[in-house]
Backbone as a chain_set.jsonl record, in Angstrom:
{"seq": "MTLPMDDEHAALFTVGQVADMLHVQQAFLRRIDDHQVVSPRRSAGGQRRYSRYEIGRIQQVVGMVGEGLTLPAIRRIFELQHELARVTRERDELARRLNELGGANAGTGAATVSS", "coords": {"N": [[108.004, 133.05, 109.563], [105.791, 131.796, 111.913], [102.335, 131.456, 112.238], [99.616, 131.499, 114.658], [97.415, 130.183, 113.512], [98.611, 128.331, 111.886], [99.335, 126.272, 113.503], [97.998, 123.277, 114.387], [97.264, 122.639, 116.924], [96.811, 124.925, 118.315], [94.819, 126.704, 120.507], [92.153, 128.239, 119.514], [89.438, 128.631, 118.955], [86.123, 129.404, 120.012], [83.456, 127.996, 122.055], [80.967, 128.65, 120.91], [81.718, 129.254, 118.253], [82.71, 126.758, 117.38], [80.443, 125.149, 117.717], [78.744, 126.323, 115.811], [80.251, 125.826, 113.47], [80.212, 123.024, 113.297], [77.597, 122.394, 113.431], [76.326, 121.631, 115.851], [74.964, 121.475, 119.187], [75.874, 123.804, 121.738], [75.727, 122.755, 124.276], [76.22, 120.058, 123.807], [78.95, 120.093, 123.233], [79.931, 120.905, 125.712], [79.151, 118.698, 127.181], [80.692, 116.576, 126.054], [83.137, 117.427, 126.904], [82.807, 117.302, 129.688], [82.618, 114.538, 129.937], [85.163, 113.89, 129.353], [85.947, 113.277, 126.75], [86.686, 114.901, 124.593], [88.719, 117.392, 125.516], [88.972, 120.674, 125.704], [91.359, 123.411, 125.892], [91.546, 126.037, 128.355], [90.75, 129.495, 128.457], [92.256, 132.441, 129.932], [90.153, 133.495, 131.319], [88.664, 131.272, 131.848], [87.13, 130.215, 129.82], [86.223, 127.796, 127.363], [88.452, 126.807, 124.797], [89.034, 125.754, 121.573], [91.127, 123.761, 119.464], [92.157, 123.216, 116.019], [92.758, 120.52, 115.774], [91.271, 119.395, 117.903], [88.719, 120.036, 117.007], [88.547, 118.352, 114.801], [88.538, 115.923, 116.176], [86.111, 116.169, 117.498], [84.387, 116.064, 115.323], [84.726, 113.371, 114.682], [83.593, 112.263, 116.994], [80.927, 113.091, 116.751], [80.166, 111.587, 114.517], [80.473, 108.982, 115.574], [78.651, 109.007, 117.7], [76.381, 109.246, 116.188], [76.338, 106.698, 115.149], [75.505, 105.305, 117.278], [77.154, 104.918, 119.507], [78.155, 105.347, 122.927], [79.236, 108.137, 124.979], [81.159, 107.375, 127.013], [82.091, 105.0, 125.799], [83.2, 105.981, 123.44], [85.232, 107.582, 124.496], [86.831, 105.545, 125.553], [87.58, 104.212, 123.21], [89.173, 106.22, 122.019], [91.196, 106.324, 123.961], [92.289, 103.757, 123.679], [93.184, 103.919, 121.027], [95.185, 105.818, 121.334], [96.919, 104.418, 123.055], [97.579, 102.243, 121.382], [98.985, 103.626, 119.378], [101.178, 104.478, 120.897], [102.368, 102.011, 121.631], [102.97, 101.057, 119.096], [104.878, 102.95, 118.28], [106.879, 102.32, 120.161], [107.441, 99.666, 119.406], [108.447, 100.109, 116.824], [110.72, 101.595, 117.429], [112.187, 99.722, 118.917], [112.565, 97.783, 116.928], [114.151, 99.26, 115.189], [116.443, 99.61, 116.792], [117.194, 96.927, 117.141], [117.776, 96.272, 114.526], [119.971, 97.944, 114.122], [121.764, 96.773, 115.921], [121.961, 94.276, 114.752], [123.262, 94.926, 112.387], [125.682, 95.807, 113.448], [126.588, 93.475, 114.625], [126.938, 91.857, 112.441], [129.434, 92.142, 111.317], [131.02, 90.847, 113.159], [130.423, 88.249, 113.053], [128.425, 87.322, 114.667], [125.328, 85.741, 115.504], [122.132, 86.754, 114.224], [118.805, 87.755, 115.005], [115.896, 86.966, 113.29], [112.65, 87.809, 112.022]], "CA": [[107.206, 133.366, 110.74], [104.666, 130.877, 112.083], [101.15, 132.068, 112.83], [98.835, 130.548, 115.457], [96.527, 129.397, 112.636], [99.402, 127.265, 111.29], [99.481, 125.211, 114.506], [96.704, 122.605, 114.543], [96.98, 122.483, 118.352], [96.573, 126.243, 118.908], [93.431, 126.812, 120.989], [91.711, 129.513, 118.947], [88.01, 128.722, 118.664], [85.209, 129.378, 121.159], [82.377, 127.0, 122.016], [79.979, 129.104, 119.931], [82.257, 129.1, 116.901], [82.782, 125.328, 117.051], [79.064, 124.677, 117.585], [78.266, 126.795, 114.506], [80.993, 125.131, 112.412], [79.885, 121.604, 113.224], [76.14, 122.262, 113.517], [75.976, 120.915, 117.082], [74.591, 122.353, 120.296], [76.95, 124.101, 122.675], [75.593, 121.815, 125.394], [76.888, 118.824, 123.396], [80.39, 120.316, 123.41], [80.196, 120.882, 127.155], [78.967, 117.32, 127.653], [81.841, 115.739, 125.702], [84.219, 117.867, 127.783], [82.505, 116.734, 131.007], [82.917, 113.101, 129.863], [86.591, 113.809, 129.016], [86.126, 112.701, 125.424], [87.509, 115.956, 124.001], [88.852, 118.415, 126.56], [89.683, 121.844, 125.184], [92.065, 124.244, 126.858], [90.743, 127.135, 128.899], [91.332, 130.827, 128.383], [92.536, 133.009, 131.253], [88.86, 133.711, 131.95], [88.001, 129.994, 132.081], [86.306, 129.829, 128.671], [86.777, 126.724, 126.533], [89.036, 127.193, 123.513], [89.29, 124.541, 120.808], [92.093, 123.796, 118.367], [91.708, 122.498, 114.82], [92.854, 119.092, 116.086], [90.106, 119.042, 118.719], [87.537, 120.116, 116.149], [88.539, 117.098, 114.056], [88.119, 114.862, 117.095], [84.672, 116.343, 117.728], [83.721, 115.529, 114.133], [84.711, 111.92, 114.861], [82.635, 111.973, 118.06], [79.587, 113.265, 116.181], [79.91, 110.409, 113.696], [80.337, 107.804, 116.434], [77.367, 109.132, 118.397], [75.388, 108.943, 115.163], [76.325, 105.248, 114.974], [74.94, 104.714, 118.482], [78.11, 104.731, 120.593], [78.026, 106.246, 124.071], [80.439, 108.938, 125.212], [82.212, 106.577, 127.658], [82.659, 104.064, 124.821], [84.034, 106.773, 122.529], [86.443, 107.934, 125.25], [87.656, 104.331, 125.634], [88.149, 104.008, 121.873], [90.265, 107.185, 121.873], [92.285, 105.884, 124.842], [92.923, 102.588, 123.064], [93.916, 104.388, 119.853], [96.393, 106.467, 121.846], [97.785, 103.342, 123.544], [98.077, 101.527, 120.213], [99.999, 104.473, 118.747], [102.366, 104.44, 121.759], [102.973, 100.69, 121.502], [103.519, 100.993, 117.741], [106.14, 103.715, 118.303], [107.849, 101.515, 120.91], [107.833, 98.532, 118.554], [109.276, 100.617, 115.735], [112.008, 101.978, 118.014], [112.899, 98.478, 119.234], [112.97, 97.182, 115.658], [115.281, 100.057, 114.693], [117.612, 99.271, 117.612], [117.575, 95.554, 116.809], [118.383, 96.335, 113.205], [121.3, 98.522, 114.308], [122.589, 95.752, 116.558], [122.208, 93.252, 113.742], [124.288, 95.46, 111.489], [126.94, 95.847, 114.184], [127.014, 92.096, 114.869], [127.224, 91.181, 111.167], [130.874, 92.168, 111.111], [131.701, 89.995, 114.13], [129.982, 86.872, 112.838], [127.407, 86.928, 115.649], [124.014, 85.412, 114.933], [121.106, 87.766, 114.364], [117.444, 87.247, 115.122], [115.013, 87.468, 112.236], [111.244, 87.47, 112.275]], "C": [[105.987, 132.432, 110.774], [103.529, 131.596, 112.788], [100.401, 131.042, 113.668], [97.927, 129.666, 114.603], [97.278, 128.23, 111.987], [99.533, 126.062, 112.218], [98.124, 124.552, 114.743], [96.316, 122.419, 116.005], [96.781, 123.83, 119.059], [95.098, 126.388, 119.253], [92.878, 128.187, 120.611], [90.2, 129.71, 118.905], [87.158, 128.587, 119.916], [84.17, 128.277, 120.986], [81.36, 127.387, 120.947], [80.456, 128.924, 118.508], [82.273, 127.636, 116.468], [81.38, 124.764, 116.853], [78.495, 125.088, 116.23], [78.936, 126.039, 113.358], [80.482, 123.714, 112.197], [78.391, 121.323, 113.309], [75.731, 121.357, 114.688], [75.595, 121.945, 118.141], [75.812, 122.611, 121.181], [76.918, 123.15, 123.869], [76.266, 120.472, 125.065], [78.395, 118.95, 123.594], [80.765, 120.299, 124.888], [80.109, 119.46, 127.697], [80.161, 116.443, 127.281], [83.087, 116.161, 126.479], [84.017, 117.269, 129.179], [82.833, 115.241, 131.054], [84.38, 112.839, 129.479], [86.845, 113.063, 127.706], [87.008, 113.629, 124.601], [87.531, 117.083, 125.025], [89.666, 119.595, 126.034], [90.455, 122.556, 126.291], [91.131, 125.345, 127.322], [91.497, 128.444, 128.734], [91.608, 131.305, 129.808], [91.241, 133.231, 132.02], [88.068, 132.428, 132.177], [87.12, 129.518, 130.942], [87.002, 128.729, 127.865], [87.282, 127.298, 125.219], [89.498, 125.935, 122.804], [90.328, 124.779, 119.717], [91.488, 123.09, 117.147], [91.756, 120.989, 115.054], [91.631, 118.636, 116.877], [88.812, 119.095, 117.921], [87.424, 118.85, 115.297], [88.085, 115.928, 114.917], [86.608, 114.95, 117.35], [83.885, 115.831, 116.525], [83.651, 114.003, 114.211], [83.666, 111.521, 115.899], [81.213, 112.058, 117.512], [79.222, 112.047, 115.339], [79.678, 109.156, 114.532], [79.028, 107.823, 117.218], [76.237, 108.798, 117.435], [75.261, 107.451, 114.889], [75.824, 104.531, 116.231], [75.9, 104.482, 119.624], [77.858, 105.749, 121.702], [79.318, 107.037, 124.239], [81.508, 108.165, 125.983], [82.871, 105.578, 126.699], [83.593, 104.799, 123.866], [85.328, 107.171, 123.223], [87.384, 106.737, 125.311], [88.307, 104.032, 124.289], [89.33, 104.954, 121.669], [91.457, 106.793, 122.742], [93.037, 104.711, 124.223], [93.702, 102.967, 121.801], [95.239, 105.033, 120.271], [97.399, 105.416, 122.32], [98.382, 102.549, 122.385], [99.179, 102.322, 119.51], [101.296, 104.447, 119.561], [103.094, 103.11, 121.601], [103.61, 100.533, 120.117], [104.833, 101.76, 117.661], [107.232, 102.938, 119.028], [108.363, 100.361, 120.06], [108.777, 98.989, 117.456], [110.663, 101.007, 116.237], [112.827, 100.732, 118.351], [113.382, 97.78, 117.966], [114.163, 97.929, 115.07], [116.547, 99.713, 115.456], [118.114, 97.864, 117.288], [118.277, 95.513, 115.464], [119.796, 96.908, 113.291], [122.251, 97.512, 114.934], [122.933, 94.642, 115.578], [123.284, 93.68, 112.77], [125.643, 95.488, 112.156], [127.476, 94.439, 114.398], [127.394, 91.368, 113.582], [128.721, 91.111, 110.909], [131.627, 91.254, 112.037], [131.32, 88.534, 113.965], [128.952, 86.404, 113.844], [126.081, 86.665, 114.948], [123.044, 86.543, 115.162], [119.756, 87.09, 114.398], [116.623, 87.817, 113.985], [113.596, 87.037, 112.55], [110.556, 87.059, 111.018]], "O": [[105.258, 132.303, 109.792], [103.732, 132.261, 113.804], [100.527, 129.841, 113.428], [97.698, 128.508, 114.95], [96.658, 127.247, 111.581], [99.812, 124.954, 111.761], [97.202, 125.196, 115.244], [95.171, 122.079, 116.303], [96.602, 123.864, 120.276], [94.231, 126.217, 118.395], [93.112, 129.174, 121.31], [89.73, 130.845, 118.826], [87.437, 127.754, 120.779], [84.028, 127.702, 119.907], [80.936, 126.54, 120.162], [79.692, 128.491, 117.645], [81.902, 127.308, 115.342], [81.149, 123.988, 115.926], [77.834, 124.286, 115.569], [78.277, 125.656, 112.391], [80.338, 123.26, 111.062], [77.962, 120.17, 113.267], [74.911, 120.451, 114.54], [75.874, 123.135, 117.998], [76.669, 121.743, 121.348], [77.964, 122.787, 124.407], [76.821, 119.826, 125.954], [79.041, 118.017, 124.071], [81.796, 119.744, 125.267], [80.892, 119.065, 128.562], [80.608, 115.643, 128.103], [83.989, 115.351, 126.692], [84.972, 116.781, 129.783], [83.274, 114.733, 132.085], [84.779, 111.688, 129.302], [87.82, 112.322, 127.571], [87.973, 113.183, 123.981], [86.494, 117.655, 125.359], [90.89, 119.523, 125.931], [90.223, 122.322, 127.477], [90.061, 125.556, 126.75], [92.721, 128.495, 128.855], [91.234, 130.64, 130.774], [91.234, 133.163, 133.249], [86.93, 132.478, 132.645], [86.427, 128.511, 131.083], [88.223, 128.739, 127.71], [86.642, 128.153, 124.607], [90.26, 125.142, 123.359], [90.396, 125.858, 119.128], [90.441, 122.451, 117.242], [90.884, 120.261, 114.58], [91.027, 117.613, 116.558], [87.91, 118.286, 118.139], [86.325, 118.335, 115.095], [87.348, 115.055, 114.46], [85.92, 113.932, 117.411], [82.826, 115.226, 116.692], [82.637, 113.408, 113.848], [82.935, 110.55, 115.704], [80.389, 111.186, 117.785], [78.107, 111.533, 115.431], [78.789, 108.36, 114.231], [78.376, 106.792, 117.382], [75.259, 108.15, 117.809], [74.211, 106.984, 114.449], [75.728, 103.304, 116.253], [75.508, 103.897, 120.634], [77.406, 106.866, 121.448], [80.363, 106.658, 123.711], [82.684, 108.283, 125.639], [84.076, 105.34, 126.783], [84.659, 104.289, 123.523], [86.401, 107.11, 122.622], [88.594, 106.888, 125.141], [89.472, 103.637, 124.242], [90.382, 104.528, 121.192], [92.603, 106.915, 122.311], [94.267, 104.674, 124.239], [94.762, 102.401, 121.535], [96.275, 104.818, 119.641], [98.589, 105.513, 122.021], [99.568, 102.22, 122.407], [100.189, 101.753, 119.096], [102.387, 104.398, 118.991], [104.316, 103.09, 121.453], [104.679, 99.935, 119.993], [105.793, 101.289, 117.052], [108.375, 102.897, 118.573], [109.567, 100.109, 120.0], [109.788, 98.34, 117.186], [111.662, 100.778, 115.556], [114.031, 100.695, 118.097], [114.49, 97.244, 117.937], [115.078, 97.315, 114.52], [117.608, 99.541, 114.856], [119.319, 97.641, 117.175], [119.262, 94.796, 115.292], [120.71, 96.425, 112.622], [123.408, 97.406, 114.528], [124.053, 94.13, 115.571], [124.126, 92.874, 112.375], [126.656, 95.221, 111.509], [128.688, 94.227, 114.359], [128.101, 90.362, 113.632], [129.216, 90.134, 110.347], [132.77, 90.902, 111.749], [131.845, 87.673, 114.671], [128.627, 85.217, 113.884], [125.76, 87.285, 113.935], [123.117, 87.225, 116.184], [119.586, 85.986, 113.881], [116.65, 89.023, 113.742], [113.363, 86.046, 113.242], [109.367, 86.739, 111.041]]}, "num_chains": 1, "name": "protein.A"}
C-alpha cells in the first residue's frame, strides 16, 4: 500500500508549513508562485499546497536568490534545465534506436555509423 507521503509529488503542505520548514516568509512563497518559478497545486478551497519536490525546488530558489539571481532569471534556469533533460532523453532514445538498427544491420553486412 502506497501512502501519499511516499509520493514526492503529492501536494500535502500548506504555505505556513513550508514557510516554517524553510525559514522564509509566506509572502516569498506567494511571490515565487506569482513569478511562476515554483507553482504549487491548489486545494479545493484555492489554498496553495506544496509537494516534497516543490519544497526542494524552493530550497534551490532560496540559494539562488542568496547568490543574487532574480526570480525571472531563476525561472529561466529551471526552464532550460527542463529543456536540457528533454533533449537528453531524446538523444538517448535516438542512440538506443540507432544501436538497435546497427545490430540489425550487422547481420546483413550494411555499414553502420559510429561516433
